[in-house]
Every structure is written in C-alpha cells, then in structure tokens.
C-alpha positions as CSV (number, residue, x, y, z in Angstrom):
1,M,23.6,100.0,-8.4
2,L,23.3,96.5,-6.9
3,R,19.5,96.6,-7.2
4,E,19.6,97.3,-11.0
5,G,22.1,94.5,-11.5
6,L,19.9,92.1,-9.7
7,A,16.8,93.1,-11.6
8,A,18.7,92.7,-14.8
9,A,19.6,89.2,-13.8
10,G,15.9,88.4,-13.9
11,D,15.8,86.8,-10.4
12,E,12.6,88.3,-8.8
13,H,13.5,86.9,-5.4
14,V,16.8,88.7,-5.2
15,A,15.2,92.1,-6.2
16,D,12.6,91.5,-3.5
17,W,15.3,90.7,-1.0
18,Y,17.0,94.0,-1.8
19,R,13.8,96.0,-1.4
20,D,12.7,94.2,1.8
21,H,16.1,93.8,3.6
22,F,18.7,96.4,2.4
23,A,17.7,99.2,4.8
24,R,17.3,96.8,7.8
25,L,20.7,95.2,7.1
26,S,22.3,98.7,6.8
27,R,20.9,99.7,10.2
28,F,22.0,96.4,11.7
29,A,25.5,96.9,10.4
30,E,25.6,100.5,11.6
31,C,24.8,99.3,15.1
32,M,27.4,96.6,15.1
33,L,30.1,98.8,13.6
34,G,29.3,101.8,15.8
35,G,28.6,104.1,12.8
36,S,27.6,104.3,9.2
37,S,31.1,103.8,7.8
38,G,30.9,100.5,5.9
39,A,27.3,99.6,6.8
40,E,25.9,99.8,3.3
41,D,28.9,97.8,2.0
42,I,28.1,95.1,4.5
43,A,24.4,95.1,3.5
44,Q,25.3,94.9,-0.2
45,E,27.8,92.1,0.4
46,A,25.3,90.1,2.4
47,L,22.8,90.5,-0.5
48,L,25.4,89.6,-3.0
49,R,26.2,86.4,-1.1
50,A,22.5,85.5,-1.0
51,W,22.4,86.0,-4.8
52,E,25.5,83.8,-5.2
53,H,23.9,81.0,-3.0
54,R,20.3,81.4,-4.2
55,A,20.2,77.9,-5.7
56,Q,21.2,76.3,-2.4
57,L,18.6,78.2,-0.3
58,D,15.7,76.0,0.8
59,N,13.1,78.8,1.1
60,P,14.1,82.0,-0.7
61,G,11.1,83.8,0.8
62,A,12.4,83.4,4.4
63,I,15.9,84.8,3.8
64,G,15.8,87.4,6.7
65,P,17.6,85.4,9.4
66,W,20.1,84.1,6.9
67,L,20.9,87.6,5.7
68,R,21.3,88.9,9.3
69,R,23.7,86.1,10.1
70,V,25.8,86.8,7.0
71,A,25.8,90.6,7.8
72,R,26.7,89.8,11.4
73,N,29.7,87.6,10.4
74,L,30.8,90.3,7.9
75,C,30.7,92.9,10.6
76,I,32.7,90.8,12.9
77,D,35.3,90.2,10.2
78,L,35.5,93.9,9.5
79,L,35.9,94.7,13.2
80,R,38.6,92.1,13.6
81,S,40.5,93.5,10.6
82,R,40.5,97.0,11.9
83,G,43.1,96.0,14.5
84,D,41.8,98.6,17.0
85,E,41.1,96.1,19.7
86,V,41.9,97.0,23.3
87,P,43.4,94.3,25.6
88,L,41.0,93.5,28.4
89,G,43.3,94.8,31.2
90,Q,43.5,98.2,29.5
91,M,39.9,99.0,29.0
92,D,38.4,102.1,30.6
93,P,35.2,101.6,32.6
94,P,32.1,102.4,30.7
95,A,31.3,106.1,30.5
96,E,28.1,107.5,31.9
97,P,25.5,108.3,29.3
98,A,26.3,111.6,27.5
99,L,22.8,113.1,27.9
100,P,21.7,113.6,31.5
101,A,18.1,112.5,32.1
102,A,15.5,114.6,33.8
103,E,14.5,113.4,37.3
104,G,11.6,111.0,37.1
105,D,11.8,110.4,33.4
106,A,11.3,106.6,33.2
107,L,12.4,106.2,29.5
108,D,15.7,108.0,30.2
109,S,16.2,105.8,33.3
110,V,15.7,102.7,31.2
111,R,18.1,104.0,28.5
112,R,20.7,104.8,31.1
113,A,20.4,101.3,32.7
114,M,20.5,99.7,29.2
115,S,23.8,101.4,28.5
116,K,25.3,99.8,31.7
117,I,24.4,96.2,31.1
118,N,26.3,93.5,29.2
119,P,26.3,94.2,25.5
120,R,25.0,90.7,24.7
121,H,22.0,91.3,27.1
122,R,21.5,94.8,25.6
123,H,21.4,93.2,22.1
124,A,18.9,90.6,23.1
125,L,16.6,93.2,24.7
126,N,16.8,95.4,21.6
127,R,16.0,92.5,19.3
128,H,13.5,90.5,21.4
129,A,10.6,91.7,19.2
130,L,11.9,89.3,16.5
131,G,10.6,86.3,18.4
132,Y,12.8,83.6,19.9
133,R,13.5,81.7,16.7
134,D,14.8,84.8,14.9
135,L,16.6,86.1,17.9
136,A,18.3,82.7,18.2
137,A,19.3,82.8,14.5
138,D,20.5,86.4,14.9
139,M,22.7,85.6,17.9
140,G,23.9,82.3,16.4
141,I,22.5,80.2,19.3
142,G,19.7,77.7,19.8
143,E,16.1,78.8,20.6
144,A,16.3,77.6,24.2
145,A,19.6,79.5,24.7
146,A,18.0,82.6,23.3
147,R,15.2,82.3,25.8
148,M,17.7,82.0,28.6
149,V,19.8,85.0,27.4
150,L,16.7,87.1,27.2
151,M,15.6,86.1,30.7
152,R,19.0,86.9,32.1
153,A,19.0,90.2,30.2
154,R,15.7,91.2,31.8
155,H,17.0,90.3,35.2
156,A,20.2,92.3,34.6
157,L,18.1,95.3,33.4
158,R,15.8,95.1,36.5
159,A,18.8,94.8,38.8
160,Q,20.5,97.8,37.1
161,L,17.3,99.9,37.4
162,E,16.9,99.0,41.1
163,S,20.5,99.9,41.7
164,D,20.2,103.2,39.9
165,L,17.0,104.0,41.8
166,A,18.6,103.2,45.2
167,R,21.6,105.4,44.3
168,S,19.4,108.3,43.4
169,A,17.3,108.0,46.6
C-alpha cells in the first residue's frame, strides 16, 4: 500500500528505497522490538519520513544508514511508550539458552556465549559486517567509538567462550 502511493507520487528514489530497504528495516525492527509486532509499521514510518524529507537529503542514493537510524529511534520510542520497563534492581538474571547445544558444537557454543554478553556488544558483533562507518551510524556513535565497541565486544565474547570452556572441562 505504501509502495503504490510512492510510485504514484512519481519519485523514483522513494520507490527504490522501498524495494531496497523495506525488508531489511522490518527485520531490524523485529530484532529491536523482540518480535514482529509493529516491525512493518516501523519500516513504513521510516520510509514515510524519508519521503517527507527527500528534498533535504544530500544523497538520496545512500539512504540506508539514515533509514536505520530513523527506524532505531522509532523502535526506542515504541519500547518506551509500552511502559513495560523493569527497574534495574528487580531484573532476573539472564536465562540460559533455551536450546541445549551438543557437546563440541562450536557454533552452538558461540551462540550461547553471544546470548550472555552485553546487548550492545552483541549488537555490534551481529552488525560488524556493515563496516565501521555504517556500524557507527547504526549505533549513533562516531567511527572511532564503533571500532572500540567492536574491539571490546570481541574481547567480551572471547572471555565468555573461555569461561564456558573452563566450566565444561
């Protein structure tokens, strides 16, 4: 429905944005929201805001990081409005992974260790393939800070893997 409206508006960039970014934005919102409820709405709202601000954008062809930032902010706003925040003192410790891993399965060991590290570090490790510039834009920090977060994330993952290995030995 949004796609048809954009195409009718005659703005080829916006129709391209929808085709190129809608699915990725929906998945990103799903991850941030912890489920699919509202994820497509977030993606559509981000694209709508891009359309509303299309005249102010310097390079309409490089809209990806801008859209991710808008989607991130929309997710944060939605999470805040839900009112289901838990005060820090009342949080339960993180649960063990639901699916037990087979002994010696390296991938499951990494997944288990990833579930135990800081969410910011986990996010950086999951998104590091973007490159430092896009990771920095995605996280709302500078490129040097993104490099530092990623380095710390790798160290945290390594320490968690070593700890898990020592515990299982």
